[in-house]
VMD Tcl script that draws the C-alpha trace (Angstrom):
set ca {
  {4.24 -28.89 16.31}
  {1.34 -30.78 17.65}
  {-0.54 -33.33 15.69}
  {-3.98 -31.90 16.01}
  {-6.18 -31.84 12.93}
  {-5.90 -29.16 10.31}
  {-8.42 -26.38 10.36}
  {-10.90 -26.00 7.50}
  {-9.28 -23.30 5.33}
  {-11.02 -20.04 6.00}
  {-12.76 -18.21 3.14}
  {-10.69 -15.23 2.12}
  {-12.69 -12.29 3.62}
  {-13.82 -9.53 1.28}
  {-11.70 -6.94 3.15}
  {-8.61 -9.04 2.40}
  {-9.64 -9.85 -1.14}
  {-10.16 -6.11 -1.91}
  {-6.60 -5.23 -0.79}
  {-4.77 -8.19 -2.39}
  {-4.21 -6.85 -5.88}
  {-2.87 -3.51 -4.55}
  {-0.55 -5.31 -2.14}
  {0.89 -7.51 -4.78}
  {1.22 -4.70 -7.36}
  {3.15 -2.57 -4.86}
  {5.41 -5.40 -3.99}
  {6.21 -6.27 -7.64}
  {6.87 -2.65 -8.50}
  {9.18 -2.31 -5.48}
  {11.20 -5.33 -6.75}
  {11.15 -5.04 -10.52}
  {11.19 -1.29 -11.01}
  {12.04 -0.55 -14.64}
  {12.62 -4.25 -15.37}
  {14.29 -7.54 -14.26}
  {17.60 -7.15 -16.01}
  {18.94 -10.56 -14.73}
  {15.89 -12.37 -16.27}
  {16.77 -10.79 -19.68}
  {19.78 -13.12 -19.77}
  {17.35 -16.03 -20.24}
  {15.78 -16.64 -23.63}
  {12.22 -15.30 -23.69}
  {10.73 -18.53 -25.00}
  {12.36 -20.79 -22.45}
  {10.03 -22.64 -20.01}
  {10.71 -24.39 -16.65}
  {9.18 -26.29 -13.93}
  {9.84 -25.27 -10.28}
  {8.65 -26.11 -6.75}
  {8.52 -24.20 -3.46}
  {9.46 -26.25 -0.48}
  {9.60 -25.53 3.24}
  {12.57 -26.13 5.37}
  {10.70 -26.14 8.61}
  {7.35 -27.20 10.05}
  {4.72 -24.60 9.37}
  {1.08 -23.68 8.85}
  {0.52 -22.56 5.22}
  {-0.85 -19.18 4.40}
  {-0.56 -16.91 1.42}
  {-1.81 -18.99 -1.55}
  {-4.03 -16.19 -3.00}
  {-1.06 -13.73 -2.89}
  {1.30 -16.15 -4.69}
  {-1.34 -16.82 -7.28}
  {-1.84 -13.12 -7.86}
  {1.95 -12.49 -8.20}
  {2.16 -14.81 -11.24}
  {-1.26 -13.56 -12.61}
  {-0.04 -9.98 -12.59}
  {3.25 -10.95 -14.29}
  {1.22 -12.39 -17.08}
  {3.32 -15.51 -17.52}
  {1.50 -17.65 -18.34}
  {2.28 -19.85 -15.40}
  {0.35 -22.70 -13.82}
  {0.39 -23.47 -10.08}
  {-0.44 -26.79 -8.62}
  {-0.79 -26.41 -4.83}
  {0.00 -29.47 -2.85}
  {-1.45 -28.02 0.38}
  {-4.04 -25.45 1.26}
  {-4.06 -22.35 3.48}
  {-4.52 -23.42 7.08}
  {-2.85 -26.82 6.70}
  {0.13 -27.91 8.76}
  {3.10 -28.79 6.54}
  {6.23 -30.64 7.58}
  {9.76 -29.61 6.85}
  {10.90 -30.87 3.42}
  {7.46 -30.92 1.85}
  {6.53 -29.23 -1.38}
  {3.99 -26.48 -1.07}
  {3.36 -25.75 -4.75}
  {4.58 -26.88 -8.17}
  {4.94 -24.24 -10.83}
  {5.20 -24.50 -14.61}
  {5.67 -21.58 -17.03}
  {8.10 -19.21 -18.68}
  {11.40 -19.31 -16.88}
  {11.63 -15.45 -16.88}
  {8.23 -15.20 -15.28}
  {9.02 -17.80 -12.58}
  {12.30 -16.17 -11.63}
  {11.03 -12.57 -11.71}
  {8.16 -13.56 -9.33}
  {10.16 -15.77 -7.10}
  {11.16 -13.39 -4.32}
  {7.87 -11.49 -4.22}
  {5.96 -14.78 -4.00}
  {8.34 -16.15 -1.27}
  {8.07 -12.88 0.70}
  {4.31 -13.07 0.96}
  {4.38 -16.80 1.65}
  {7.11 -16.79 4.35}
  {5.57 -13.85 6.18}
  {1.94 -14.85 6.13}
  {2.75 -18.51 6.96}
  {4.95 -17.20 9.88}
  {1.76 -15.44 11.21}
  {-0.46 -18.44 10.70}
  {2.13 -20.70 12.35}
  {2.40 -18.34 15.35}
  {-1.40 -18.11 15.63}
  {-1.78 -21.89 15.54}
  {0.87 -22.29 18.28}
  {-1.09 -19.93 20.51}
  {-4.42 -21.47 19.66}
  {-3.16 -24.91 20.60}
  {-2.03 -23.59 23.96}
  {-5.56 -22.57 24.99}
  {-7.46 -25.33 23.26}
  {-10.32 -26.38 25.45}
  {-10.49 -23.29 27.61}
  {-13.28 -21.67 25.60}
  {-11.38 -18.39 25.06}
  {-11.01 -16.80 21.64}
  {-7.55 -15.27 20.92}
  {-7.61 -11.99 18.94}
  {-5.05 -10.10 16.96}
  {-4.48 -6.34 17.21}
  {-3.60 -3.41 14.83}
  {0.12 -4.08 15.36}
  {0.72 -5.21 11.89}
  {3.14 -4.41 8.98}
  {2.14 -1.24 7.17}
  {0.28 -2.07 3.96}
  {-0.17 -5.77 4.93}
  {-2.77 -5.51 7.72}
  {-5.61 -7.34 5.95}
  {-3.16 -10.10 4.72}
  {-1.82 -10.64 8.22}
  {-5.25 -10.72 9.73}
  {-6.28 -13.36 7.21}
  {-3.23 -15.33 8.27}
  {-4.36 -15.11 11.88}
  {-7.61 -16.83 10.79}
  {-5.67 -19.51 8.99}
  {-3.92 -20.19 12.26}
  {-7.14 -20.66 14.20}
  {-7.41 -17.34 16.04}
  {-9.76 -14.44 15.57}
  {-9.66 -10.83 14.43}
  {-10.16 -7.75 16.54}
  {-11.27 -4.67 14.66}
  {-9.68 -4.28 11.29}
  {-8.92 -0.62 11.69}
  {-10.23 2.57 13.23}
  {-13.31 2.47 11.11}
  {-15.18 -0.68 11.89}
  {-15.45 -0.69 15.75}
  {-15.10 1.61 18.67}
  {-12.41 1.11 21.29}
  {-12.83 3.78 23.96}
  {-9.66 4.43 25.93}
  {-8.81 6.81 28.67}
  {-8.44 9.88 26.46}
  {-11.59 9.25 24.49}
  {-13.61 8.94 27.79}
  {-11.90 12.03 29.33}
  {-13.14 14.18 26.54}
  {-16.71 13.11 27.26}
  {-16.49 13.26 31.01}
  {-17.63 9.68 31.65}
  {-17.74 6.20 30.14}
  {-21.56 6.36 29.90}
  {-21.44 9.56 27.85}
  {-18.77 8.27 25.51}
  {-20.63 5.00 24.88}
  {-23.91 6.97 24.30}
  {-22.20 9.19 21.73}
  {-20.74 6.16 19.98}
  {-24.24 4.55 19.80}
  {-25.63 7.76 18.38}
  {-22.99 8.16 15.67}
  {-22.86 4.53 14.53}
  {-25.67 2.39 16.10}
  {-24.53 -0.83 14.45}
  {-20.83 -0.63 15.41}
  {-19.29 -2.75 18.15}
  {-18.41 -0.69 21.25}
  {-15.54 -1.72 23.47}
  {-14.38 0.14 26.57}
  {-10.96 -0.16 28.09}
  {-10.87 -0.09 31.95}
  {-8.05 0.07 34.49}
  {-9.89 -0.16 37.80}
  {-12.89 -1.94 39.27}
  {-14.71 1.42 39.52}
  {-14.38 1.88 35.74}
  {-15.45 -1.77 35.29}
  {-18.74 -1.09 37.02}
  {-19.30 2.02 34.98}
  {-18.59 0.13 31.71}
  {-21.10 -2.61 32.62}
  {-23.80 -0.06 33.25}
  {-22.98 1.82 29.98}
  {-24.35 -0.88 27.79}
  {-21.16 -1.45 25.84}
  {-20.53 -4.75 23.98}
  {-17.15 -5.61 25.38}
  {-14.93 -4.54 28.24}
  {-11.16 -4.72 27.91}
  {-9.23 -5.29 31.10}
  {-5.96 -3.35 30.69}
  {-3.08 -5.07 32.45}
  {-5.20 -6.61 35.21}
  {-3.43 -9.14 37.44}
  {-4.69 -12.74 37.35}
  {-6.45 -12.26 40.64}
  {-8.11 -9.04 39.57}
  {-9.14 -10.73 36.28}
  {-10.84 -13.50 38.01}
  {-12.60 -10.95 40.26}
  {-13.67 -8.89 37.21}
  {-15.16 -12.01 35.55}
  {-17.01 -12.71 38.78}
  {-18.43 -9.17 39.05}
  {-19.55 -8.93 35.50}
  {-21.32 -12.28 35.72}
  {-21.72 -12.72 31.94}
  {-23.59 -9.52 31.42}
  {-20.92 -8.17 29.05}
  {-18.12 -9.89 27.08}
  {-14.69 -9.51 28.65}
  {-11.26 -9.13 26.89}
  {-7.91 -9.37 28.68}
  {-5.09 -7.44 27.25}
  {-1.54 -6.29 28.00}
  {1.54 -8.11 28.95}
  {0.24 -11.54 28.15}
  {2.95 -14.03 27.07}
  {3.61 -17.77 26.74}
  {4.01 -18.04 30.53}
  {0.77 -16.39 31.40}
  {-1.55 -17.08 28.49}
  {-3.12 -20.37 29.72}
  {-3.72 -18.93 33.27}
  {-5.46 -15.87 31.82}
  {-7.58 -18.06 29.58}
  {-8.63 -20.12 32.55}
  {-10.00 -17.03 34.49}
  {-13.16 -17.18 32.31}
  {-12.59 -14.18 30.07}
  {-14.14 -14.40 26.57}
  {-11.26 -12.97 24.59}
  {-7.54 -12.38 24.88}
  {-5.84 -9.88 22.49}
  {-2.20 -10.52 21.71}
  {-0.10 -8.15 19.62}
  {2.68 -10.76 19.21}
  {0.36 -12.79 16.84}
  {1.37 -10.42 14.12}
  {4.41 -8.51 15.27}
  {6.69 -11.06 17.00}
  {7.13 -13.34 14.04}
  {10.02 -14.93 12.24}
  {9.77 -15.69 8.51}
  {9.40 -19.29 7.58}
  {12.42 -20.71 5.71}
  {11.22 -21.40 2.14}
  {12.99 -22.11 -1.10}
  {11.98 -22.23 -4.70}
  {13.88 -24.67 -6.87}
  {13.85 -24.92 -10.70}
  {13.65 -28.66 -11.32}
  {13.38 -28.74 -15.08}
}
mol new
graphics top color blue
foreach p $ca { graphics top sphere $p radius 0.5 }
foreach p [lrange $ca 0 end-1] q [lrange $ca 1 end] { graphics top cylinder $p $q radius 0.2 }
display resetview
């Protein structure tokens, strides 16, 4: 990992905060079911200290979800975070120290680690991509290619890694693709209908040719998505648009091509792998007393 400065931890967006209790409740129910029978082997009054450590370099994300896990279990348990969301953490470091009923700590262990290892993996991936394009002026965006039920959590993790969010779902922005446009007969008609239905919503148009690009510019949309344009064609598209509309590059962009695409002058690059091509961070919770 590079040694650039930590980002200021992002404020948990309201759309993530609203989903958080439900996400944790579902995860606990899935794991505990009718009760943690192994924890029943431990005296109910017993208390312990524990700590969660990372075995690899990472960018931390998931603190609110871990806090919620132990809050819903009704411990009581106290958590002393040694790092904050968005911080780079080195292998071997302690993320959080926990104190409370032993049963509570052990019952919540796996659910807490599952959230933490997954969201930190997204944040770590996002930071790696953000570091690659640092200085180019481009903003990297996530997509809707997320784990079912965890979209808002993963999109918060993307923010912790220094990238940006595309639309959260199908409800908060328009993305007009080939089939949407075909039903209206033209890009202009589709954009006009979108503006009529929801005047305040962001309208993006996906294009595959220069002819469609010119139509999209004329339509008054907010953003044009270049679908699988070559590098040469992307540069030409940026030249033709001349800053009149924001441009997003999408499709087939990977580690080998990312920087070159960013240097074409596009405003945004959307990358599905920010949230779907991830490997969980190796974490461990140890009872220490």
